[in-house]
Structures are given as structure tokens and as C-alpha cells.
C-alpha positions, 0 to 999 in steps of 0.5 A: 500500500502507499503507506509503505513508500518512503516519506519523500514519495508520499509527500510528493503524492500528497502535493499531487493530490492537493494540486488536482483538487485545486485544479478541479476547483478552478474548473468549477470557477471557469464553469461559473464564468462561462455558463452560469446565469446572473446571480448563480454560482453554478449553471442551473438545470435550465442553463445546462438544457439550453447549452446542450439540448437547445431550444425546442423551437426552430431558432438559429444560433445568432438569434439565440445569442442576440435575444439572450439576457445581456447579463449572461456571459459575453461568450458564444454560449452566453449572450451577444446582446451586449455587442449593441451596448456596453461591448460596442465601440464608443459606448462609454462616450455615448452614455457620457454625452447623452442619457443612457436610457436614450442611447439604449433605446436606439441600440435596442432598435439596432438589435431588433433590426438585426434580429428581423433580418436574421428571422427573414432568412438573412436576405442577401439583396438587403445586405448587398444594398445595405438597406432593410426595412426598419422593424415595426417595434423599433421606437428609435435607432442610431441615426448613422444607421438609418436611411429613411424608412430603412436601416443600413443593415450591412453597416450595422452588422459589420460594426456590431458583429463583424468587427470581432468576428473577422480574420483580423477581428478585435477578439481572438476567440471570435475570429474562429467564428467569422461572419464576413461573408453571406455563406459564413453568416448563413451557417449561424443564422439557419434555424434548427430545432435545438438552436442555440445549443453548443455546436458539434465542432465545439462539443467535439473539441470539449470531448477530446480535451476532457477525455485526454486530460481529466481521464488521465488525472482521474485514473491516477487518483483512482489508482492511488486510492486503490493502493490504500488499505481501506476495505476492498469493496469500498476501494473497488467501488470508489477507485473507478467511479470518477472515471466511469462517471466522467465518461457517462457525463460526456455521453450525456453531452452527446445524447442531449442533442436528441430532439424532444423530451428524451434529449432534454432528460439526458441534459438534465442528467448532466448536473447529476453525473457532474456531481458524482465526478466532483464528489467522488474525486473529493473522496478519493483525494481526502481519503488517500491523503489521510492514508498517506500519513500517521497521526501527526500528518493527519492532524496537519491535514485537518489544520490545512483543510480548516485553513482552506475552508476559512480562506474559502469563506473569506473569498466567498464574502470578499470576492464571490458575493460582491461579484454576484451582487454586481452582476445582479445589480447589472441585471436590475439596471 
């Protein structure tokens, strides 16, 4: 068993397990930043369904992003509504020179115009002529994009979307999803059942990244736990559990793409399989750490865990809660 190894080897293994625990914690932080809704620590079941299963109605990825809550993360899986407001060029100057409510009313007109154009099937003739009828619901629109009863749709789309989604765009991540040609635009503007869900390309990328990285880590933590002296039935259950749950979790990612209630149920299973992964990994790490050392080592681990818990509470009070309150306030405004 691991306790038979030299102290230096056991100490190295302990540092490895602690590093894995910290790494997984940082992955949870990234999960919040990328996918959690306003005011939520982790994605809700509805967030997960929206990301992996998508909408039950036929909508395009562009429509989903433009209509999503502006307070959601400014990503390809969150919302792009802020591209018309606080993420647009000249926003700070615009709200400094004029009341923000007036500026927002005009930017809402811009958003509705682009949305109408997308729902009309992104007609190429309107894009080429840089002329598309003003949407009926637009009470105002930024003057530079207005042309009588029409909107300069190509100019507007270029300024709000293509400035980042181009080969030489402002955002390095956005350049991977160019919107410079009609062919590229149609790719993301084509309505489909499950519109707004993660793309096949991105899902494939996430799948291979998780299986090649987490699978190796979970195999190592599982093998280390298997080499402890806990009861055999406990070891044979917990040692492979995290790895199996991770594979099941990724399988649910793909099965969630099935249309209808079946796919939605697989999407709702993802938080459960994820919880098994996180809980099982925590057990593997903590129990293996306690196995590695004697009474003094166990005492030091308890002190270390207590210190980490205290640091977590301080971080929650001083960092996390103010951050969530700021996001909630942004939503309220």
C-alpha cells in the first residue's frame, strides 16, 4: 500500500493530490464564468438544457445569442446582446454625452433590426444594398444607421458583429467564428430545432480535451486510492467511479442533442453525473491523503483543510458575493 513508500514519495503524492483538487476547483470557477446565469454560482438545470439540448423551437444560433439576457456571459454560449451596448465601440462616450436610457433605446432598435433580418432568412439583396426595412417595434435607432424608412443593415452588422468576428477581428476567440461573408453568416443564422445549443465542432473539441486530460488525472487518483488499505469493496467501488462517471457525463453531452423530451432528460442528467465526478474525486483525494500519513500528518491535514475552508469563506464574502451582487445589480439596471 502507499503507506509503505518512503516519506519523500508520499509527500510528493500528497502535493499531487492537493494540486488536482485545486485544479478541479478552478474548473468549477471557469464553469461559473462561462455558463452560469446572473446571480448563480453554478449553471442551473435550465442553463445546462439550453447549452446542450437547445431550444425546442426552430431558432438559429445568432438569434439565440442576440435575444439572450445581456447579463449572461459575453461568450458564444452566453449572450451577444451586449455587442449593441456596453461591448460596442464608443459606448462609454455615448452614455457620457447623452442619457443612457436614450442611447439604449436606439441600440435596442439596432438589435431588433438585426434580429428581423436574421428571422427573414438573412436576405442577401438587403445586405448587398445595405438597406432593410426598419422593424415595426423599433421606437428609435442610431441615426448613422438609418436611411429613411430603412436601416443600413450591412453597416450595422459589420460594426456590431463583424468587427470581432473577422480574420483580423478585435477578439481572438471570435475570429474562429467569422461572419464576413453571406455563406459564413448563413451557417449561424439557419434555424434548427435545438438552436442555440453548443455546436458539434465545439462539443467535439470539449470531448477530446476532457477525455485526454481529466481521464488521465482521474485514473491516477483512482489508482492511488486503490493502493490504500481501506476495505476492498469500498476501494473497488470508489477507485473507478470518477472515471466511469466522467465518461457517462460526456455521453450525456452527446445524447442531449436528441430532439424532444428524451434529449432534454439526458441534459438534465448532466448536473447529476457532474456531481458524482466532483464528489467522488473529493473522496478519493481526502481519503488517500489521510492514508498517506500517521497521526501527526493527519492532524496537519485537518489544520490545512480548516485553513482552506476559512480562506474559502473569506473569498466567498470578499470576492464571490460582491461579484454576484454586481452582476445582479447589472441585471436590475
